[in-house]
C-alpha atoms as one frame of an Amber mdcrd trajectory, in Angstrom:
protein
  57.740-104.673 -48.427  54.388-104.727 -50.175  52.725-102.176 -52.431  49.076
-101.182 -52.700  47.882-100.900 -56.306  44.275 -99.688 -56.532  43.443-101.341
 -53.220  45.069-104.686 -53.976  48.262-105.758 -52.203  51.245-107.086 -54.147
  54.905-107.766 -53.409  57.023-104.702 -54.200  58.779-106.537 -57.053  55.510
-107.473 -58.791  55.191-106.120 -62.354  51.909-104.171 -62.454  52.287-101.745
 -65.409  52.329-102.257 -69.159  53.969-100.158 -71.869  50.928 -97.884 -72.208
  51.093 -96.498 -68.666  50.631 -92.732 -68.932  52.918 -91.925 -66.013  55.693
 -93.651 -67.970  54.776 -92.228 -71.388  53.915 -88.639 -70.481  54.584 -88.063
 -66.783  50.788 -87.866 -66.457  50.809 -88.353 -62.693  50.964 -86.631 -59.324
  52.460 -87.831 -56.062  52.664 -87.155 -52.345  55.393 -88.193 -49.903  54.098
 -88.634 -46.353  55.739 -89.333 -43.014  54.209 -91.881 -40.653  55.438 -91.682
 -37.044  54.481 -94.451 -34.622  51.627 -95.328 -36.966  50.255 -91.769 -37.062
  50.053 -89.360 -40.019  49.088 -85.957 -38.573  49.697 -84.126 -41.854  47.889
 -86.580 -44.132  44.934 -84.236 -44.657  47.208 -81.538 -46.082  48.760 -84.051
 -48.472  45.392 -85.330 -49.689  44.080 -81.793 -50.157  47.074 -80.889 -52.345
  46.748 -84.150 -54.271  43.070 -83.520 -54.979  43.803 -79.954 -56.033  46.298
 -81.293 -58.548  43.950 -83.966 -59.859  41.192 -81.416 -60.453  43.663 -78.949
 -61.993  44.798 -81.567 -64.523  41.210 -82.600 -65.228  41.154 -86.095 -63.774
  37.747 -87.619 -63.086  38.190 -87.781 -59.322  36.238 -90.486 -57.435  34.186
 -89.270 -54.502  35.880 -91.894 -52.332  39.255 -90.084 -52.630  39.207 -88.608
 -49.130  41.707 -88.469 -46.285  39.888 -91.365 -44.594  40.079 -93.454 -47.783
  43.805 -92.955 -48.252  44.481 -93.532 -44.560  42.808 -96.948 -44.793  44.715
 -97.806 -47.974  48.039 -96.750 -46.450  47.385 -98.752 -43.293  47.084-101.913
 -45.384  50.852-101.873 -45.964  52.405 -99.349 -43.539  52.955 -99.171 -39.776
  55.262 -97.593 -37.187  57.841 -95.245 -38.753  57.493 -95.181 -42.501  58.045
 -93.004 -45.555  54.981 -93.336 -47.766  54.549 -92.347 -51.384  51.142 -92.101
 -53.059  51.351 -91.859 -56.849  48.156 -91.207 -58.799  48.195 -91.506 -62.583
  45.659 -91.342 -65.387  44.338 -94.575 -66.865  45.933 -95.614 -70.147  44.672
 -94.538 -73.547  45.316 -91.713 -75.983  48.438 -89.821 -76.942  48.963 -86.355
 -75.434  45.179 -86.104 -75.243  43.867 -88.814 -72.894  40.994 -91.127 -73.746
  40.266 -92.022 -70.126  40.496 -89.540 -67.244  39.919 -92.009 -64.419  42.827
 -92.137 -61.928  44.639 -95.152 -60.582  46.848 -95.140 -57.494  49.961 -96.844
 -56.226  51.131 -96.670 -52.598  54.689 -97.699 -51.758  56.702 -97.460 -48.548
  60.189 -97.483 -47.072  61.280 -97.499 -43.406  62.316 -94.443 -41.390  64.830
 -94.650 -38.557  63.082 -92.404 -36.058  59.525 -91.357 -35.188  60.587 -87.782
 -34.421  61.840 -84.820 -36.377  65.307 -83.725 -35.285  67.484 -80.740 -36.100
  70.687 -81.504 -37.977  73.806 -81.096 -35.820  75.959 -80.184 -38.803  74.734
 -77.344 -41.012  74.016 -77.936 -44.695  76.273 -76.564 -47.400  74.248 -75.368
 -50.350  74.843 -73.682 -53.695  72.990 -72.401 -56.737  71.495 -74.234 -59.699
  70.729 -71.910 -62.606  70.825 -74.133 -65.675  67.015 -74.236 -65.812  64.473
 -71.904 -64.197  61.158 -72.757 -62.565  58.043 -71.334 -64.250  55.789 -69.101
 -62.185  52.435 -70.773 -62.777  49.941 -72.784 -60.669  51.301 -76.144 -61.855
  54.616 -75.371 -60.117  52.837 -75.469 -56.755  51.819 -79.117 -57.269  53.776
 -82.358 -56.866  53.786 -83.796 -60.383  55.878 -86.572 -61.912  57.280 -84.103
 -64.446  60.484 -83.849 -62.429  63.368 -83.630 -64.907  64.328 -80.140 -63.708
  64.638 -81.451 -60.142  66.592 -84.482 -61.373  69.055 -82.225 -63.180  69.343
 -80.058 -60.072  70.084 -83.150 -57.991  72.850 -84.175 -60.370  74.263 -80.658
 -60.230  74.229 -80.867 -56.414  76.271 -84.066 -56.607  78.748 -82.530 -59.051
  79.311 -79.603 -56.677  79.569 -81.947 -53.657  76.837 -79.992 -51.851  73.925
 -80.926 -49.603  71.419 -78.868 -51.613  71.046 -76.293 -54.400  68.759 -73.282
 -54.649  66.459 -73.131 -57.675  65.602 -69.813 -59.286  62.377 -68.960 -61.071
  61.983 -67.427 -64.519  62.437 -63.969 -62.972  65.816 -64.948 -61.443  64.427
 -64.898 -57.911  64.709 -67.594 -55.242  61.952 -70.193 -55.492  62.977 -73.295
 -53.495  65.668 -75.988 -53.464  65.749 -79.308 -55.274  63.821 -81.059 -52.477
  62.676 -78.395 -50.014  61.027 -75.072 -49.420  63.304 -72.349 -48.080  62.890
 -70.034 -45.077  64.976 -66.942 -44.319  65.070 -65.661 -40.736  66.193 -62.373
 -39.208  65.265 -61.642 -35.591  61.515 -62.322 -35.346  60.829 -62.081 -39.083
  60.419 -65.232 -41.182  60.568 -64.757 -44.951  59.749 -67.384 -47.556  59.029
 -67.224 -51.299  55.342 -66.758 -52.050  53.594 -69.463 -54.037  53.536 -67.075
 -57.003  57.344 -67.436 -57.115  57.018 -70.974 -58.543  57.742 -73.090 -55.466
  55.900 -76.238 -54.435  53.081 -75.549 -51.974  54.786 -77.708 -49.372  52.744
 -79.314 -46.619  55.619 -78.691 -44.196  55.872 -75.106 -45.472  52.193 -74.650
 -44.560  52.725 -76.132 -41.098  55.806 -74.010 -40.364  53.906 -70.855 -41.290
  51.086 -71.899 -38.945  53.568 -72.465 -36.106  55.263 -69.130 -36.843  51.906
 -67.374 -36.609  51.156 -69.044 -33.256  54.587 -68.001 -31.974  53.915 -64.379
 -33.041  56.643 -64.185 -35.670  56.252 -61.671 -38.481  55.689 -63.641 -41.689
  56.662 -62.349 -45.106  55.663 -64.383 -48.167  57.428 -62.415 -50.846  60.170
 -62.404 -53.497  63.889 -62.559 -52.700  66.998 -62.321 -54.865  70.200 -64.279
 -54.302  72.018 -61.019 -53.582  69.772 -60.455 -50.539  70.712 -63.672 -48.719
  73.592 -62.066 -46.842  71.226 -60.017 -44.667  69.608 -63.059 -42.990  70.729
 -64.688 -39.735  69.312 -68.181 -40.322  68.294 -70.167 -43.381  66.128 -73.286
 -43.090  65.098 -75.905 -45.607  61.892 -77.853 -45.021  60.045 -80.849 -46.402
  57.548 -83.426 -45.195  60.124 -86.086 -44.337  62.997 -84.063 -42.837  61.033
 -81.306 -41.125  63.563 -78.461 -40.789  67.276 -78.482 -41.658  69.534 -75.473
 -41.126  72.138 -74.096 -43.521  75.695 -73.179 -42.503  77.145 -72.067 -45.851
  75.978 -70.836 -49.258  78.644 -71.192 -51.943  81.890 -69.834 -50.546  80.801
 -66.331 -49.602  77.960 -66.663 -47.049  78.471 -68.353 -43.670  75.810 -68.718
 -40.994  75.937 -69.497 -37.273  73.950 -72.367 -35.713  70.257 -71.445 -35.538
  68.589 -69.882 -32.522  64.939 -70.272 -33.554  64.788 -73.621 -35.351  64.732
 -76.001 -32.372  61.496 -74.583 -30.972  59.824 -75.228 -34.340  61.125 -78.813
 -34.329  59.691 -79.253 -30.832  56.323 -77.969 -32.063  56.369 -80.321 -35.070
  56.886 -83.283 -32.762  53.717 -82.468 -30.794  51.358 -82.932 -33.739
């Protein structure tokens, strides 16, 4: 497959960076992972809005052309049908910790997806707890940056425990998210999820699920939750832009959950966008 580097198309194995690339040296970069279904990207605007928020937050000199329409055209140069798309934007080279050039550059890469539709997992996920490092509760935690060592360590811990996912705690020892997803806790018609002040990524799928929940007249609680409170919930979902919603059957060895009652209707709604 090809890549799109600043609007120019190259084979995916083409060397395009040198040793002074700031994403490599300092993690000075942001990214978005986007799902294309049958050539459509209904959530692209949410991804671009979060990307731009991050670029302004980290003081990039953002070109006026960086709009949803611009990125849609650039993506369509290399992607079609059912595709996982990653946009990585990094600062131009120069400087040490303090940059000399704040202009961004972008790289778009792709990989195929098997299906155009979101689907609910038949077998529930088994998840555990990662508490070696804690997520900070600050605005940068809401963004998708390439400073991802904490998530890498969490992923390795997940493998060591032979689990599908692990819950990440914030600096206040409260639930924030998992290593790749936002988390939703359901009891009857109440949907609870960590607020953005709890250090979780401001997920585009999280935003969409909350919008669907509001339309379906669920009670929404964006709040703080401790691990000890998980036993009171009837369903637990994990969500991200590629998978949609996945349900949890077991947390560690002491919490077991039945198959979800509410999740399928949300999946059905996601597939209508």
